[in-house]
C-alpha positions in Angstrom: 6.4 8.3 27.0 5.1 7.4 23.5 4.3 3.9 22.5 6.5 2.4 19.9 5.3 3.0 16.3 4.2 -0.6 15.5 0.9 -2.4 14.8 0.7 -6.2 15.1 -0.9 -8.3 12.4 -1.4 -12.0 12.9 2.3 -13.1 12.5 4.2 -9.9 12.0 4.4 -6.2 12.9 4.2 -3.1 10.7 6.2 -0.1 12.0 9.6 1.2 12.8 12.5 -1.2 12.9 10.4 -3.7 10.9 10.7 -4.7 7.3 8.6 -2.5 5.0 5.2 -4.2 4.5 4.5 -4.2 0.7 1.0 -4.4 -0.5 0.1 -5.2 -4.2 -3.2 -3.5 -4.8 -5.1 -5.7 -7.2 -8.2 -3.6 -6.7 -10.4 -4.2 -9.7 -7.5 -4.8 -12.2 -8.8 -8.4 -12.4 -11.7 -7.0 -14.5 -14.0 -9.6 -12.9 -11.9 -12.5 -14.0 -10.8 -15.1 -11.4 -8.1 -16.3 -13.8 -6.6 -12.8 -13.9 -6.9 -12.6 -10.2 -5.0 -15.8 -9.7 -2.3 -14.6 -12.1 -2.0 -11.4 -10.2 -1.7 -13.3 -6.9 1.0 -15.5 -8.5 2.8 -12.4 -9.7 2.7 -10.7 -6.3 4.0 -13.9 -4.7 6.8 -14.1 -7.2 7.7 -10.4 -6.5 7.8 -11.2 -2.7 5.0 -8.9 -1.8 3.6 -9.3 1.7 0.0 -9.0 0.7 -2.5 -8.5 -2.1 -5.5 -6.2 -1.7 -8.8 -6.2 -3.4 -11.7 -3.7 -3.4 -15.2 -4.7 -2.3 -18.4 -2.8 -3.1 -22.1 -3.4 -2.9 -22.9 -1.7 -6.2 -26.4 -0.6 -5.2 -25.0 1.2 -2.1 -21.9 2.7 -3.8 -23.2 3.9 -7.1 -25.6 6.9 -7.0 -29.0 6.0 -8.5 -28.6 8.8 -11.0 -25.7 6.8 -12.5 -27.2 3.3 -12.5 -28.6 3.5 -16.1 -25.9 5.5 -17.7 -24.5 3.4 -20.5 -20.8 2.9 -21.2 -18.7 0.8 -23.6 -16.8 -2.1 -22.0 -14.8 -5.1 -23.2 -18.0 -7.1 -22.7 -20.2 -4.8 -24.8 -22.2 -1.7 -24.1 -24.0 -1.9 -20.7 -25.3 0.3 -17.9 -23.0 1.5 -15.2 -24.7 -0.6 -12.5 -24.3 -3.7 -14.8 -20.6 -2.9 -15.2 -20.1 -2.5 -11.5 -21.6 -6.0 -10.9 -19.5 -7.4 -13.8 -16.2 -6.5 -12.0 -17.4 -7.4 -8.5 -16.5 -10.7 -7.0 -19.1 -12.8 -5.1 -18.6 -14.2 -1.6 -18.0 -17.6 -3.2 -15.3 -16.2 -5.4 -13.7 -14.5 -2.4 -13.7 -17.9 -0.7 -11.6 -19.2 -3.7 -9.3 -16.2 -3.3 -8.9 -16.9 0.4 -8.0 -20.5 -0.2 -5.6 -19.6 -3.1 -3.8 -16.9 -1.0 -3.5 -19.2 2.0 -1.9 -21.9 -0.3 0.5 -19.3 -1.6 1.4 -18.0 1.8 0.5 -14.4 1.1 -1.8 -12.1 3.1 -4.9 -10.8 1.5 -7.5 -8.2 2.5 -9.7 -5.6 0.9 -10.8 -2.0 0.9 -14.4 -2.0 1.8 -16.6 0.8 0.3 -19.7 0.1 2.3 -20.7 -1.5 5.6 -22.3 -4.6 4.0 -19.0 -5.3 2.2 -17.2 -5.3 5.6 -19.5 -8.2 6.7 -18.7 -10.1 3.5 -14.9 -9.8 3.9 -14.9 -10.3 7.7 -16.1 -13.9 7.3 -12.6 -14.6 5.8 -10.8 -13.2 8.9 -8.4 -10.8 7.0 -5.4 -9.6 8.9 -6.1 -5.9 8.3 -8.6 -3.6 6.6 -8.0 -0.5 4.4 -10.4 2.4 4.0 -10.1 4.0 0.5 -9.3 7.7 0.4 -12.9 8.4 -0.8 -14.2 7.1 2.5 -12.0 9.0 4.9 -15.0 11.2 5.9 -17.4 8.2 6.2 -16.9 7.8 9.9 -19.6 5.1 10.3 -17.9 3.0 7.7 -14.5 3.5 9.3 -15.8 2.6 12.7 -17.5 -0.5 11.3 -14.1 -1.7 10.1 -12.4 -0.7 13.3 -15.1 -2.6 15.3 -13.8 -5.9 13.9 -10.8 -5.6 16.1 -8.5 -5.7 13.1 -5.9 -3.0 12.3 -7.2 -0.3 9.9 -5.3 1.6 7.3 -6.8 5.0 6.4 -5.7 6.5 3.1 -5.5 10.3 2.8 -5.8 11.1 -0.9 -8.2 14.0 -1.8 -8.4 14.9 1.9 -7.6 18.1 3.9 -5.4 18.2 7.0 -8.6 18.8 9.1 -10.4 15.7 7.6 -7.4 13.5 8.5 -7.2 14.9 12.0 -11.0 14.4 12.5 -10.8 10.8 11.3 -8.0 10.0 13.7 -9.8 11.7 16.5 -12.9 9.6 15.8 -11.0 6.4 15.5 -8.2 6.7 18.0 -4.7 5.6 17.3 -5.0 2.1 18.6 -4.3 -0.4 15.7 -4.4 2.6 13.2 -2.1 3.1 10.2 -2.1 6.1 7.9 -1.2 6.1 4.2 -0.1 9.3 2.5 -1.6 9.4 -1.0 -2.6 11.6 -3.9 -5.8 10.4 -5.6 -4.9 11.0 -9.3 -4.5 8.0 -11.7 -1.8 8.3 -12.7 -0.4 11.0 -10.5 2.0 13.7 -11.7 5.2 13.6 -9.8 4.9 17.3 -8.9 1.7 16.4 -6.9 3.1 13.5 -4.9 4.2 15.7 -1.9 6.2 12.9 -0.4 7.4 15.1 2.5 3.9 14.6 3.9 5.2 11.2 5.1 7.6 13.0 7.4 4.8 15.4 8.5 2.4 12.6 9.3 5.1 10.8 11.3 5.6 14.0 13.3 1.9 14.6 13.8 1.1 11.0 14.8 4.2 9.6 16.6 2.5 6.4 17.7 1.1 5.5 14.3 2.8 3.6 11.4 2.7 5.8 8.3 3.0 4.5 4.8 2.6 5.5 1.1 0.0 4.5 -1.4 1.4 5.5 -4.8 -0.4 6.0 -8.1 2.5 7.5 -10.1 4.2 6.0 -13.2 7.6 4.7 -12.2 9.2 3.4 -9.0 11.5 6.1 -7.8 9.0 7.9 -5.6 8.2 4.6 -3.8 11.9 4.2 -3.0 12.1 7.8 -1.8 9.1 7.1 0.4 11.1 4.4 2.2 14.0 6.8 2.9 11.5 9.3 4.4 10.2 6.7 6.9 7.3 4.9 5.2 6.5 1.7 7.2 4.4 0.2 4.4 4.1 0.7 0.6 1.0 0.1 -1.6 1.2 0.0 -5.4 -1.4 -1.1 -7.8 -0.3 -4.2 -9.7 -1.3 -5.3 -13.2 -0.4 -8.0 -15.8 -0.2 -5.3 -18.5 -0.6 -1.5 -18.1 -2.3 -1.4 -21.5 -5.2 -3.5 -20.2 -8.7 -2.1 -20.0 -9.5 -0.4 -16.7 -9.3 2.9 -14.9 -6.4 1.9 -12.6 -4.2 0.0 -15.1 -2.1 3.0 -16.3 -1.2 3.9 -12.6 -0.2 0.3 -11.9 3.1 -1.6 -11.8 3.7 -4.7 -13.9 5.0 -7.9 -12.2 8.6 -7.5 -13.1 8.5 -3.9 -12.0 7.0 -5.0 -8.7 9.8 -7.5 -8.3 12.4 -4.8 -8.9 10.6 -2.4 -6.5 10.7 -4.9 -3.6 14.3 -6.1 -4.3 15.5 -2.5 -4.1 13.4 -1.7 -1.1 15.2 -4.5 0.8 18.5 -3.1 -0.4 17.5 0.4 0.9 16.6 -1.1 4.2 20.0 -2.7 4.5 21.7 0.5 3.4 20.0 2.8 5.9 22.1 1.6 8.8 21.6 3.1 12.3 23.2 6.5 12.0 26.2 5.7 14.2 29.5 6.4 12.5 31.9 3.5 12.5 34.9 2.3 10.5 34.0 -1.0 8.8 36.4 -3.9 8.4 36.1 -3.5 4.6 37.6 -0.1 5.0 40.7 -1.1 7.0 43.1 -2.0 4.2 42.3 1.3 2.4 42.6 3.2 5.7 46.0 1.7 6.5 47.3 2.2 3.0 46.0 5.6 2.2 46.3 7.2 5.6 50.0 5.9 5.8 50.7 7.5 2.4 49.2 10.8 3.7 51.4 10.6 6.9 54.5 9.8 4.9 53.8 12.8 2.5 53.2 15.1 5.4 56.5 14.0 7.1 58.5 14.7 3.9 57.1 18.2 3.7 58.4 19.1 7.2 
């Protein structure tokens, strides 16, 4: 007999017969500004998100040396790529402020860690869960490092083959594992979302909560993902889609996030249990309209 498809966080479950867990991916949309980060946390709280997520990198480990000194234009002037990566990276002291701010707001926070040193930085704040970015699905040592914390781990499957997903799951095991379907294009064309993969992953991994990490413009695919069985949803969040940054155009503004979650909760209520019944609200119409039908039928006899 299969285990139920649920994973426990600190104070809730993610999985079947549970409310959809909604993650607002702040990522690097804060552009290195604590003020913007706090506003995004405020917005995610207003929208009733369950969590906000950041990205944590050690630039010297994540940026190939051949790219360190390539120059690029930024809002802070022209600088090398390694300087830019440091400019948008929060320090442990800043993450301590984020930790305190999220706790005061009553919202979960965690991070996608791009290297093993970053796991050590984030772990000191005791996050409820970790997420591996799609780019790291084949970095088995990094995945195992996050798994070794004892926390649940979400693996994201953008830019990955079916074999690479299967191998990652084989290496990690299904205990405390969650899988996010994703397509790694920013923004993603709707013709490449392939939402039926949510159903396929649920069939292939019946013990594992499956979710959706979306990078499209608009909200409809996220709502469709819920109807296909997604146990959690992740969408990038921004104050303004026209802001500078690679992920802004694929993000949802605060009011859009509020609408997304409001309608997710309505979809959950509307799904029902699949058992046909006649509701009390139907009874007056049933008695009136069925009686008319019977009277008409009798007159024709």
